[in-house]
Steps between C-alpha positions, in 0.01 A plus 500: 500500500594865460456680831540861614535579868395861583562702815569858600793522741775236469572482871414301810320170520285563193811544282661193657185301417498614134872431457473148647185416307636631170826310539318178589259533206790569265678186623184306411525613137257788499579837334482760776532876520475757782358853483552754778519874573769677299572756769587250773850364547743420778814288524316183595248542217775552243690196630188283487415614148851431376491145635151421377470672162713250298249227597191691388418461131247784513749723683454766762300806400451829683194728491416820692268356767415747774393400849193724496230486231514760222488561127838328466322170574319525167828537310671225699199266458498555124875443478466173690223384266736561209781315677275202569376492142852528354623219726202280419446459874267221607496616862544838661540461876464820703644537850380761747233762435658671198634180345156345536333799342721496192488119459123507490492794262703296251231230529213734402408441135732201461344155458832319520701667773459390865524746788606374845528713814682459833398778739796492744272716711417725203199726550443342841801696626285813483274571797138412412361809684700746291391629162805344326429161658135507392593615148766235447271224625232620257754488215614151607143371488468648151809313386378156605318430167840543326676260741560136398672395819595641842794346687499562874833462678327414827165382633485825694528702177229289336260549792562878517450542126174301498367696797591847368478459118294186440562139416652479150301303247825385344759253631648644823731254675733556798857436383755580767825680415794261473866505601799393296704207637782739590259700717444193717868457588561596862732788570787462741581720799852627412387834358262603778558860617152594630237334717203599280447605141205652316489476117237685302363837401554775755137619528234508764304193391809286578463579870861616549419757772368215719821305441717795597292555814517126585881513483503733805337223707742217406828404670768245420589233755854642534356837592586655162258696285357307201576629151255541217574527127234679290528408133303675225394838371181695493309815587531466877881470530537843658217435745678180608825686554322759713337230712831317543666818621213602727508159675878504543552201272755651259770257606271200480330544161672505162328587172651317202284629212378267226690172504441136392283334762688174547833677547339708775345196668856373540581799723247415775360194670141629503294670232223733625219600263245700704260570215156651548375354169634239255384241249756217479835678553804349333729643771333276760524198272865572421595555861338170604666325204837638608467335838464819700266566789211716378290728719205644312134590527170325451397691185414391148615155403798479733327228703504288183880530495539427871281187480554297820672796667219752431432529873829690529372800294459826686218755461574792269564845642602365841854601606467317835414170332790545257733563794385182675569290188837665445602447863395134482726452199797641693418310823438151362708410194405133520126573475569741212694233314220244539254753356743573213530133416123440499430801282784424258369148443147630436612774256731262314211258440228754424652792307699389196569683176421185298152468648428866448619509137333170405167605648501839327610352169221240524250781557630688193473184286145435612393855423678519162355168384138594572 
């Protein structure tokens, strides 16, 4: 099949998902291309593109895709239709709100082309009580007739979509994100320099202020002050720095900027992801696959990743509960290791790249052959 994967920003877990899926589909003999926003680029994106592009017969294309809706969407949507037609695409798979919009616009008026959508949160990331949230949900409902398949990355995402948008009349399976075999290799302890590490976007929804506050309540057994590494970039970096300074934590917290996740996991024994909202975050999957202790919140589909250890999740927006979990990690390494082993075994068995790619390819084939 000829397949185009469409997204807006090539960053974070959504980009990781598209890269892994595209590479796996290409290795199965399909002709694959990726389309993303022309204005977005950072060192990790460039590196990923350079590694992946030689494997993609339909190449990597860039279009001006803005975050907010506007007249530019009409031009970008038309350009994508032309790309899909020129490539002879059988499937256009949109990821996220904007990717999903454009994928379904290429489907309108085409009897042959199949449009598939994975929300990754999508319009559900916008508050339903605000005008933008109501508007985007109305648009999403209007796009359902042009949707041949919806892939949900978690049962949580499927339930939320059905409750807030409606149950799709098309095929709409849950297909969990998958990890590469290398992601399931346990990291050693030689490079550890910090007690805790956060990896992700530096913005309010990630719950970082609660993590910084929790650090003030935690002590190491040797009487020393625990160290935290914050990895990532985003709109709230300066606010984080101010909070760190105000709480007297300047010597305990380091900010590393945007870095590869696995390399940063190697620098701490415990990964803390205090999110206030998520779908099925790759960073939690990757941290568990790397054999690190993970402290995170009961939001989105994270309980599906934690499986038999889901009772260890903490409530979101609760610095005291985070502090208790962080202190327990420092106080009882043996209990932490038992939890790590149980979770690693579950993730290794449940979340594989082969299962994800095979299930999505099978869905494409079913839809194309109708």
